[in-house]
N, CA, C and O atoms as a GROMACS GRO file, in nm:
protein
  480
    1UNK      N    1   0.666   0.766   1.308
    1UNK     CA    2   0.744   0.680   1.220
    1UNK      C    3   0.716   0.532   1.248
    1UNK      O    4   0.717   0.449   1.157
    2UNK      N    5   0.692   0.501   1.375
    2UNK     CA    6   0.669   0.361   1.411
    2UNK      C    7   0.541   0.308   1.345
    2UNK      O    8   0.536   0.192   1.302
    3UNK      N    9   0.438   0.393   1.339
    3UNK     CA   10   0.312   0.352   1.275
    3UNK      C   11   0.335   0.325   1.126
    3UNK      O   12   0.285   0.227   1.071
    4UNK      N   13   0.412   0.413   1.060
    4UNK     CA   14   0.446   0.395   0.919
    4UNK      C   15   0.520   0.263   0.901
    4UNK      O   16   0.487   0.185   0.811
    5UNK      N   17   0.620   0.238   0.984
    5UNK     CA   18   0.698   0.114   0.972
    5UNK      C   19   0.611  -0.009   0.991
    5UNK      O   20   0.622  -0.106   0.915
    6UNK      N   21   0.524  -0.006   1.091
    6UNK     CA   22   0.435  -0.120   1.115
    6UNK      C   23   0.343  -0.144   0.996
    6UNK      O   24   0.324  -0.258   0.953
    7UNK      N   25   0.287  -0.036   0.943
    7UNK     CA   26   0.196  -0.049   0.829
    7UNK      C   27   0.267  -0.109   0.707
    7UNK      O   28   0.213  -0.198   0.641
    8UNK      N   29   0.388  -0.059   0.677
    8UNK     CA   30   0.456  -0.107   0.557
    8UNK      C   31   0.526  -0.241   0.577
    8UNK      O   32   0.550  -0.312   0.479
    9UNK      N   33   0.558  -0.277   0.698
    9UNK     CA   34   0.604  -0.415   0.722
    9UNK      C   35   0.489  -0.510   0.689
    9UNK      O   36   0.509  -0.612   0.624
   10UNK      N   37   0.369  -0.474   0.734
   10UNK     CA   38   0.251  -0.557   0.708
   10UNK      C   39   0.218  -0.559   0.560
   10UNK      O   40   0.196  -0.666   0.504
   11UNK      N   41   0.213  -0.444   0.496
   11UNK     CA   42   0.174  -0.436   0.354
   11UNK      C   43   0.272  -0.506   0.262
   11UNK      O   44   0.231  -0.575   0.169
   12UNK      N   45   0.402  -0.489   0.287
   12UNK     CA   46   0.500  -0.554   0.200
   12UNK      C   47   0.495  -0.706   0.217
   12UNK      O   48   0.509  -0.782   0.121
   13UNK      N   49   0.475  -0.749   0.339
   13UNK     CA   50   0.465  -0.893   0.365
   13UNK      C   51   0.338  -0.951   0.302
   13UNK      O   52   0.343  -1.057   0.239
   14UNK      N   53   0.225  -0.883   0.317
   14UNK     CA   54   0.099  -0.931   0.259
   14UNK      C   55   0.107  -0.935   0.107
   14UNK      O   56   0.055  -1.028   0.044
   15UNK      N   57   0.172  -0.836   0.048
   15UNK     CA   58   0.186  -0.835  -0.098
   15UNK      C   59   0.273  -0.954  -0.143
   15UNK      O   60   0.242  -1.019  -0.243
   16UNK      N   61   0.379  -0.981  -0.070
   16UNK     CA   62   0.463  -1.097  -0.103
   16UNK      C   63   0.384  -1.227  -0.090
   16UNK      O   64   0.399  -1.317  -0.173
   17UNK      N   65   0.301  -1.238   0.011
   17UNK     CA   66   0.218  -1.357   0.028
   17UNK      C   67   0.118  -1.374  -0.086
   17UNK      O   68   0.093  -1.485  -0.131
   18UNK      N   69   0.060  -1.263  -0.131
   18UNK     CA   70  -0.032  -1.269  -0.246
   18UNK      C   71   0.041  -1.318  -0.370
   18UNK      O   72  -0.012  -1.398  -0.447
   19UNK      N   73   0.163  -1.271  -0.388
   19UNK     CA   74   0.242  -1.313  -0.504
   19UNK      C   75   0.282  -1.460  -0.492
   19UNK      O   76   0.290  -1.531  -0.592
   20UNK      N   77   0.308  -1.505  -0.370
   20UNK     CA   78   0.337  -1.647  -0.349
   20UNK      C   79   0.218  -1.733  -0.391
   20UNK      O   80   0.235  -1.837  -0.453
   21UNK      N   81   0.097  -1.688  -0.356
   21UNK     CA   82  -0.024  -1.763  -0.394
   21UNK      C   83  -0.044  -1.757  -0.546
   21UNK      O   84  -0.085  -1.856  -0.607
   22UNK      N   85  -0.015  -1.642  -0.605
   22UNK     CA   86  -0.021  -1.630  -0.751
   22UNK      C   87   0.076  -1.728  -0.815
   22UNK      O   88   0.040  -1.797  -0.911
   23UNK      N   89   0.198  -1.733  -0.763
   23UNK     CA   90   0.301  -1.823  -0.816
   23UNK      C   91   0.255  -1.969  -0.810
   23UNK      O   92   0.276  -2.045  -0.905
   24UNK      N   93   0.194  -2.006  -0.700
   24UNK     CA   94   0.152  -2.146  -0.687
   24UNK      C   95   0.043  -2.182  -0.786
   24UNK      O   96   0.022  -2.300  -0.814
   25UNK      N   97  -0.028  -2.083  -0.839
   25UNK     CA   98  -0.133  -2.109  -0.936
   25UNK      C   99  -0.089  -2.099  -1.081
   25UNK      O  100  -0.170  -2.120  -1.172
   26UNK      N  101   0.039  -2.065  -1.106
   26UNK     CA  102   0.087  -2.053  -1.243
   26UNK      C  103   0.094  -2.190  -1.310
   26UNK      O  104   0.126  -2.290  -1.246
   27UNK      N  105   0.065  -2.192  -1.438
   27UNK     CA  106   0.076  -2.316  -1.514
   27UNK      C  107   0.223  -2.356  -1.521
   27UNK      O  108   0.312  -2.271  -1.514
   28UNK      N  109   0.247  -2.483  -1.535
   28UNK     CA  110   0.385  -2.532  -1.531
   28UNK      C  111   0.455  -2.524  -1.667
   28UNK      O  112   0.517  -2.620  -1.712
   29UNK      N  113   0.444  -2.409  -1.731
   29UNK     CA  114   0.520  -2.384  -1.855
   29UNK      C  115   0.654  -2.326  -1.815
   29UNK      O  116   0.668  -2.266  -1.708
   30UNK      N  117   0.753  -2.343  -1.901
   30UNK     CA  118   0.887  -2.293  -1.871
   30UNK      C  119   0.887  -2.143  -1.843
   30UNK      O  120   0.951  -2.097  -1.749
   31UNK      N  121   0.814  -2.066  -1.926
   31UNK     CA  122   0.811  -1.920  -1.908
   31UNK      C  123   0.750  -1.884  -1.773
   31UNK      O  124   0.801  -1.796  -1.704
   32UNK      N  125   0.644  -1.951  -1.737
   32UNK     CA  126   0.578  -1.925  -1.609
   32UNK      C  127   0.670  -1.954  -1.492
   32UNK      O  128   0.675  -1.878  -1.395
   33UNK      N  129   0.744  -2.063  -1.502
   33UNK     CA  130   0.836  -2.099  -1.395
   33UNK      C  131   0.947  -1.995  -1.379
   33UNK      O  132   0.980  -1.955  -1.268
   34UNK      N  133   1.003  -1.952  -1.492
   34UNK     CA  134   1.114  -1.856  -1.488
   34UNK      C  135   1.067  -1.722  -1.432
   34UNK      O  136   1.128  -1.669  -1.340
   35UNK      N  137   0.960  -1.668  -1.489
   35UNK     CA  138   0.910  -1.539  -1.442
   35UNK      C  139   0.857  -1.552  -1.299
   35UNK      O  140   0.876  -1.463  -1.216
   36UNK      N  141   0.790  -1.663  -1.272
   36UNK     CA  142   0.737  -1.687  -1.138
   36UNK      C  143   0.845  -1.685  -1.031
   36UNK      O  144   0.826  -1.626  -0.925
   37UNK      N  145   0.956  -1.748  -1.058
   37UNK     CA  146   1.066  -1.749  -0.961
   37UNK      C  147   1.126  -1.609  -0.944
   37UNK      O  148   1.164  -1.571  -0.833
   38UNK      N  149   1.133  -1.534  -1.052
   38UNK     CA  150   1.186  -1.398  -1.045
   38UNK      C  151   1.096  -1.310  -0.959
   38UNK      O  152   1.144  -1.236  -0.873
   39UNK      N  153   0.966  -1.318  -0.983
   39UNK     CA  154   0.874  -1.233  -0.908
   39UNK      C  155   0.864  -1.276  -0.762
   39UNK      O  156   0.846  -1.193  -0.673
   40UNK      N  157   0.875  -1.404  -0.739
   40UNK     CA  158   0.876  -1.456  -0.602
   40UNK      C  159   0.997  -1.401  -0.526
   40UNK      O  160   0.985  -1.359  -0.411
   41UNK      N  161   1.112  -1.403  -0.592
   41UNK     CA  162   1.234  -1.353  -0.529
   41UNK      C  163   1.227  -1.203  -0.502
   41UNK      O  164   1.259  -1.158  -0.392
   42UNK      N  165   1.184  -1.127  -0.602
   42UNK     CA  166   1.184  -0.981  -0.585
   42UNK      C  167   1.078  -0.936  -0.484
   42UNK      O  168   1.104  -0.844  -0.406
   43UNK      N  169   0.960  -0.997  -0.485
   43UNK     CA  170   0.855  -0.954  -0.393
   43UNK      C  171   0.888  -0.987  -0.248
   43UNK      O  172   0.859  -0.908  -0.158
   44UNK      N  173   0.948  -1.102  -0.224
   44UNK     CA  174   0.987  -1.136  -0.087
   44UNK      C  175   1.105  -1.050  -0.043
   44UNK      O  176   1.121  -1.021   0.076
   45UNK      N  177   1.188  -1.010  -0.138
   45UNK     CA  178   1.299  -0.920  -0.108
   45UNK      C  179   1.249  -0.783  -0.063
   45UNK      O  180   1.309  -0.721   0.026
   46UNK      N  181   1.141  -0.736  -0.123
   46UNK     CA  182   1.081  -0.608  -0.081
   46UNK      C  183   1.046  -0.616   0.068
   46UNK      O  184   1.082  -0.528   0.146
   47UNK      N  185   0.975  -0.720   0.105
   47UNK     CA  186   0.931  -0.736   0.244
   47UNK      C  187   1.050  -0.752   0.338
   47UNK      O  188   1.054  -0.689   0.444
   48UNK      N  189   1.145  -0.835   0.302
   48UNK     CA  190   1.260  -0.858   0.388
   48UNK      C  191   1.346  -0.732   0.404
   48UNK      O  192   1.392  -0.701   0.514
   49UNK      N  193   1.366  -0.662   0.295
   49UNK     CA  194   1.449  -0.542   0.302
   49UNK      C  195   1.378  -0.426   0.372
   49UNK      O  196   1.444  -0.342   0.432
   50UNK      N  197   1.245  -0.421   0.365
   50UNK     CA  198   1.177  -0.316   0.442
   50UNK      C  199   1.193  -0.343   0.591
   50UNK      O  200   1.206  -0.250   0.670
   51UNK      N  201   1.190  -0.469   0.630
   51UNK     CA  202   1.217  -0.502   0.771
   51UNK      C  203   1.356  -0.454   0.810
   51UNK      O  204   1.378  -0.404   0.920
   52UNK      N  205   1.451  -0.470   0.718
   52UNK     CA  206   1.588  -0.424   0.744
   52UNK      C  207   1.593  -0.271   0.754
   52UNK      O  208   1.670  -0.217   0.833
   53UNK      N  209   1.511  -0.201   0.675
   53UNK     CA  210   1.503  -0.055   0.684
   53UNK      C  211   1.464  -0.016   0.827
   53UNK      O  212   1.522   0.075   0.886
   54UNK      N  213   1.366  -0.086   0.881
   54UNK     CA  214   1.314  -0.055   1.015
   54UNK      C  215   1.416  -0.083   1.125
   54UNK      O  216   1.406  -0.029   1.235
   55UNK      N  217   1.513  -0.167   1.097
   55UNK     CA  218   1.613  -0.205   1.197
   55UNK      C  219   1.751  -0.145   1.169
   55UNK      O  220   1.850  -0.182   1.232
   56UNK      N  221   1.756  -0.053   1.076
   56UNK     CA  222   1.884   0.005   1.036
   56UNK      C  223   1.955   0.068   1.157
   56UNK      O  224   1.892   0.127   1.245
   57UNK      N  225   2.088   0.054   1.158
   57UNK     CA  226   2.168   0.105   1.269
   57UNK      C  227   2.218   0.247   1.247
   57UNK      O  228   2.270   0.310   1.338
   58UNK      N  229   2.200   0.296   1.125
   58UNK     CA  230   2.245   0.432   1.095
   58UNK      C  231   2.158   0.490   0.984
   58UNK      O  232   2.085   0.418   0.916
   59UNK      N  233   2.167   0.620   0.968
   59UNK     CA  234   2.091   0.687   0.861
   59UNK      C  235   2.136   0.637   0.724
   59UNK      O  236   2.054   0.619   0.634
   60UNK      N  237   2.267   0.615   0.708
   60UNK     CA  238   2.319   0.567   0.580
   60UNK      C  239   2.267   0.426   0.549
   60UNK      O  240   2.230   0.398   0.435
   61UNK      N  241   2.265   0.340   0.649
   61UNK     CA  242   2.213   0.204   0.628
   61UNK      C  243   2.063   0.209   0.597
   61UNK      O  244   2.015   0.136   0.511
   62UNK      N  245   1.991   0.294   0.667
   62UNK     CA  246   1.848   0.311   0.644
   62UNK      C  247   1.822   0.352   0.499
   62UNK      O  248   1.737   0.294   0.432
   63UNK      N  249   1.895   0.450   0.452
   63UNK     CA  250   1.879   0.500   0.316
   63UNK      C  251   1.916   0.392   0.213
   63UNK      O  252   1.845   0.373   0.114
   64UNK      N  253   2.025   0.323   0.239
   64UNK     CA  254   2.071   0.218   0.148
   64UNK      C  255   1.969   0.105   0.134
   64UNK      O  256   1.939   0.061   0.024
   65UNK      N  257   1.916   0.060   0.246
   65UNK     CA  258   1.816  -0.048   0.244
   65UNK      C  259   1.687  -0.001   0.177
   65UNK      O  260   1.622  -0.078   0.106
   66UNK      N  261   1.650   0.125   0.198
   66UNK     CA  262   1.532   0.180   0.134
   66UNK      C  263   1.549   0.181  -0.018
   66UNK      O  264   1.454   0.154  -0.092
   67UNK      N  265   1.669   0.211  -0.064
   67UNK     CA  266   1.698   0.208  -0.208
   67UNK      C  267   1.681   0.066  -0.263
   67UNK      O  268   1.633   0.049  -0.376
   68UNK      N  269   1.720  -0.034  -0.187
   68UNK     CA  270   1.702  -0.173  -0.229
   68UNK      C  271   1.554  -0.208  -0.236
   68UNK      O  272   1.510  -0.275  -0.329
   69UNK      N  273   1.477  -0.162  -0.138
   69UNK     CA  274   1.332  -0.185  -0.139
   69UNK      C  275   1.272  -0.130  -0.267
   69UNK      O  276   1.192  -0.197  -0.332
   70UNK      N  277   1.309  -0.009  -0.303
   70UNK     CA  278   1.255   0.056  -0.423
   70UNK      C  279   1.295  -0.022  -0.548
   70UNK      O  280   1.212  -0.046  -0.636
   71UNK      N  281   1.420  -0.061  -0.556
   71UNK     CA  282   1.468  -0.137  -0.672
   71UNK      C  283   1.394  -0.270  -0.686
   71UNK      O  284   1.352  -0.306  -0.796
   72UNK      N  285   1.378  -0.342  -0.577
   72UNK     CA  286   1.311  -0.472  -0.581
   72UNK      C  287   1.161  -0.457  -0.607
   72UNK      O  288   1.101  -0.542  -0.674
   73UNK      N  289   1.101  -0.352  -0.555
   73UNK     CA  290   0.960  -0.327  -0.579
   73UNK      C  291   0.936  -0.294  -0.726
   73UNK      O  292   0.838  -0.340  -0.786
   74UNK      N  293   1.024  -0.214  -0.784
   74UNK     CA  294   1.013  -0.183  -0.926
   74UNK      C  295   1.031  -0.309  -1.010
   74UNK      O  296   0.962  -0.328  -1.110
   75UNK      N  297   1.124  -0.394  -0.970
   75UNK     CA  298   1.143  -0.520  -1.042
   75UNK      C  299   1.018  -0.608  -1.031
   75UNK      O  300   0.978  -0.670  -1.128
   76UNK      N  301   0.958  -0.612  -0.914
   76UNK     CA  302   0.835  -0.689  -0.895
   76UNK      C  303   0.727  -0.640  -0.991
   76UNK      O  304   0.658  -0.719  -1.055
   77UNK      N  305   0.714  -0.508  -1.000
   77UNK     CA  306   0.615  -0.450  -1.090
   77UNK      C  307   0.644  -0.488  -1.235
   77UNK      O  308   0.553  -0.518  -1.312
   78UNK      N  309   0.772  -0.488  -1.271
   78UNK     CA  310   0.812  -0.529  -1.406
   78UNK      C  311   0.767  -0.672  -1.435
   78UNK      O  312   0.710  -0.699  -1.540
   79UNK      N  313   0.793  -0.765  -1.342
   79UNK     CA  314   0.755  -0.905  -1.364
   79UNK      C  315   0.604  -0.920  -1.369
   79UNK      O  316   0.554  -1.005  -1.443
   80UNK      N  317   0.530  -0.840  -1.292
   80UNK     CA  318   0.383  -0.843  -1.302
   80UNK      C  319   0.338  -0.799  -1.441
   80UNK      O  320   0.248  -0.859  -1.500
   81UNK      N  321   0.402  -0.695  -1.493
   81UNK     CA  322   0.371  -0.650  -1.629
   81UNK      C  323   0.403  -0.759  -1.731
   81UNK      O  324   0.327  -0.780  -1.826
   82UNK      N  325   0.514  -0.828  -1.712
   82UNK     CA  326   0.553  -0.934  -1.805
   82UNK      C  327   0.451  -1.049  -1.801
   82UNK      O  328   0.415  -1.103  -1.906
   83UNK      N  329   0.406  -1.086  -1.683
   83UNK     CA  330   0.305  -1.192  -1.672
   83UNK      C  331   0.177  -1.152  -1.745
   83UNK      O  332   0.115  -1.233  -1.814
   84UNK      N  333   0.139  -1.026  -1.729
   84UNK     CA  334   0.017  -0.976  -1.791
   84UNK      C  335   0.032  -0.964  -1.943
   84UNK      O  336  -0.050  -1.014  -2.018
   85UNK      N  337   0.137  -0.897  -1.986
   85UNK     CA  338   0.154  -0.868  -2.129
   85UNK      C  339   0.186  -0.993  -2.211
   85UNK      O  340   0.161  -0.996  -2.332
   86UNK      N  341   0.241  -1.094  -2.147
   86UNK     CA  342   0.268  -1.219  -2.218
   86UNK      C  343   0.144  -1.306  -2.229
   86UNK      O  344   0.141  -1.402  -2.306
   87UNK      N  345   0.043  -1.273  -2.153
   87UNK     CA  346  -0.079  -1.352  -2.152
   87UNK      C  347  -0.070  -1.474  -2.062
   87UNK      O  348  -0.160  -1.558  -2.064
   88UNK      N  349   0.036  -1.486  -1.985
   88UNK     CA  350   0.050  -1.599  -1.894
   88UNK      C  351  -0.050  -1.592  -1.779
   88UNK      O  352  -0.091  -1.694  -1.724
   89UNK      N  353  -0.089  -1.469  -1.743
   89UNK     CA  354  -0.188  -1.448  -1.638
   89UNK      C  355  -0.286  -1.342  -1.688
   89UNK      O  356  -0.246  -1.243  -1.749
   90UNK      N  357  -0.412  -1.362  -1.662
   90UNK     CA  358  -0.514  -1.266  -1.705
   90UNK      C  359  -0.501  -1.136  -1.626
   90UNK      O  360  -0.471  -1.137  -1.507
   91UNK      N  361  -0.524  -1.026  -1.695
   91UNK     CA  362  -0.511  -0.893  -1.636
   91UNK      C  363  -0.591  -0.876  -1.508
   91UNK      O  364  -0.541  -0.821  -1.410
   92UNK      N  365  -0.715  -0.924  -1.508
   92UNK     CA  366  -0.799  -0.904  -1.390
   92UNK      C  367  -0.746  -0.977  -1.267
   92UNK      O  368  -0.776  -0.938  -1.154
   93UNK      N  369  -0.669  -1.081  -1.287
   93UNK     CA  370  -0.607  -1.154  -1.176
   93UNK      C  371  -0.498  -1.070  -1.110
   93UNK      O  372  -0.470  -1.086  -0.991
   94UNK      N  373  -0.436  -0.983  -1.187
   94UNK     CA  374  -0.321  -0.906  -1.139
   94UNK      C  375  -0.355  -0.765  -1.091
   94UNK      O  376  -0.270  -0.698  -1.032
   95UNK      N  377  -0.476  -0.720  -1.115
   95UNK     CA  378  -0.512  -0.581  -1.087
   95UNK      C  379  -0.478  -0.538  -0.945
   95UNK      O  380  -0.408  -0.439  -0.926
   96UNK      N  381  -0.526  -0.609  -0.846
   96UNK     CA  382  -0.503  -0.571  -0.706
   96UNK      C  383  -0.355  -0.577  -0.668
   96UNK      O  384  -0.304  -0.487  -0.601
   97UNK      N  385  -0.287  -0.681  -0.712
   97UNK     CA  386  -0.145  -0.696  -0.680
   97UNK      C  387  -0.064  -0.584  -0.745
   97UNK      O  388   0.026  -0.527  -0.683
   98UNK      N  389  -0.095  -0.553  -0.870
   98UNK     CA  390  -0.024  -0.445  -0.938
   98UNK      C  391  -0.049  -0.311  -0.869
   98UNK      O  392   0.044  -0.233  -0.851
   99UNK      N  393  -0.173  -0.285  -0.830
   99UNK     CA  394  -0.205  -0.159  -0.763
   99UNK      C  395  -0.130  -0.147  -0.630
   99UNK      O  396  -0.075  -0.041  -0.599
  100UNK      N  397  -0.128  -0.254  -0.553
  100UNK     CA  398  -0.058  -0.249  -0.424
  100UNK      C  399   0.092  -0.235  -0.444
  100UNK      O  400   0.156  -0.158  -0.372
  101UNK      N  401   0.148  -0.305  -0.539
  101UNK     CA  402   0.292  -0.296  -0.566
  101UNK      C  403   0.328  -0.154  -0.607
  101UNK      O  404   0.427  -0.098  -0.560
  102UNK      N  405   0.248  -0.096  -0.695
  102UNK     CA  406   0.274   0.041  -0.740
  102UNK      C  407   0.256   0.141  -0.626
  102UNK      O  408   0.333   0.237  -0.616
  103UNK      N  409   0.158   0.120  -0.541
  103UNK     CA  410   0.137   0.207  -0.426
  103UNK      C  411   0.257   0.204  -0.331
  103UNK      O  412   0.304   0.308  -0.285
  104UNK      N  413   0.306   0.085  -0.303
  104UNK     CA  414   0.424   0.069  -0.216
  104UNK      C  415   0.544   0.137  -0.281
  104UNK      O  416   0.619   0.208  -0.214
  105UNK      N  417   0.562   0.117  -0.410
  105UNK     CA  418   0.673   0.178  -0.483
  105UNK      C  419   0.668   0.330  -0.474
  105UNK      O  420   0.770   0.394  -0.449
  106UNK      N  421   0.552   0.387  -0.494
  106UNK     CA  422   0.537   0.532  -0.488
  106UNK      C  423   0.568   0.587  -0.349
  106UNK      O  424   0.640   0.686  -0.336
  107UNK      N  425   0.515   0.523  -0.247
  107UNK     CA  426   0.538   0.570  -0.109
  107UNK      C  427   0.686   0.560  -0.074
  107UNK      O  428   0.742   0.652  -0.014
  108UNK      N  429   0.749   0.450  -0.111
  108UNK     CA  430   0.891   0.434  -0.080
  108UNK      C  431   0.977   0.536  -0.157
  108UNK      O  432   1.076   0.585  -0.104
  109UNK      N  433   0.939   0.566  -0.280
  109UNK     CA  434   1.012   0.665  -0.359
  109UNK      C  435   0.999   0.804  -0.299
  109UNK      O  436   1.096   0.879  -0.293
  110UNK      N  437   0.880   0.839  -0.254
  110UNK     CA  438   0.858   0.968  -0.188
  110UNK      C  439   0.939   0.975  -0.058
  110UNK      O  440   1.000   1.078  -0.028
  111UNK      N  441   0.938   0.867   0.016
  111UNK     CA  442   1.014   0.862   0.142
  111UNK      C  443   1.163   0.881   0.115
  111UNK      O  444   1.230   0.954   0.188
  112UNK      N  445   1.213   0.815   0.012
  112UNK     CA  446   1.355   0.830  -0.024
  112UNK      C  447   1.387   0.976  -0.059
  112UNK      O  448   1.490   1.029  -0.016
  113UNK      N  449   1.300   1.040  -0.138
  113UNK     CA  450   1.323   1.179  -0.175
  113UNK      C  451   1.328   1.269  -0.053
  113UNK      O  452   1.413   1.358  -0.043
  114UNK      N  453   1.238   1.245   0.041
  114UNK     CA  454   1.237   1.325   0.164
  114UNK      C  455   1.365   1.304   0.244
  114UNK      O  456   1.424   1.400   0.295
  115UNK      N  457   1.409   1.180   0.254
  115UNK     CA  458   1.532   1.151   0.327
  115UNK      C  459   1.652   1.214   0.260
  115UNK      O  460   1.741   1.270   0.325
  116UNK      N  461   1.654   1.206   0.127
  116UNK     CA  462   1.766   1.263   0.053
  116UNK      C  463   1.769   1.416   0.070
  116UNK      O  464   1.876   1.476   0.081
  117UNK      N  465   1.651   1.477   0.072
  117UNK     CA  466   1.643   1.621   0.093
  117UNK      C  467   1.690   1.661   0.231
  117UNK      O  468   1.747   1.769   0.248
  118UNK      N  469   1.669   1.576   0.330
  118UNK     CA  470   1.714   1.604   0.466
  118UNK      C  471   1.864   1.586   0.484
  118UNK      O  472   1.923   1.641   0.577
  119UNK      N  473   1.926   1.510   0.393
  119UNK     CA  474   2.070   1.485   0.404
  119UNK      C  475   2.151   1.602   0.350
  119UNK      O  476   2.268   1.617   0.384
  120UNK      N  477   2.090   1.685   0.265
  120UNK     CA  478   2.163   1.797   0.203
  120UNK      C  479   2.173   1.914   0.295
  120UNK      O  480   2.231   2.016   0.259
   0.00000   0.00000   0.00000
């Protein structure tokens, strides 16, 4: 479990850093600023809350924080789709970030299902 935690602490943080760099390159249009701030908030929340998952004091807290990670990761993916579909950012610029965000989302969702199955 420690190896998994170390890997996803690193991956969630790196993904947030990539999104921070993406944000800094957005044009200064109102739409870009609004969506940019939303994606910045949600992506950094994924990384911060996964750290909290790793430090949870109980199984219930662990599960609760993991649910927040999933929610924020899904929101991050939504904002990436909005940037792409609005034409504010070219699709090829977002490909790697979208793939990593979706990969993290899938792994966290599978982990949640396994935990939920163990609670029953």
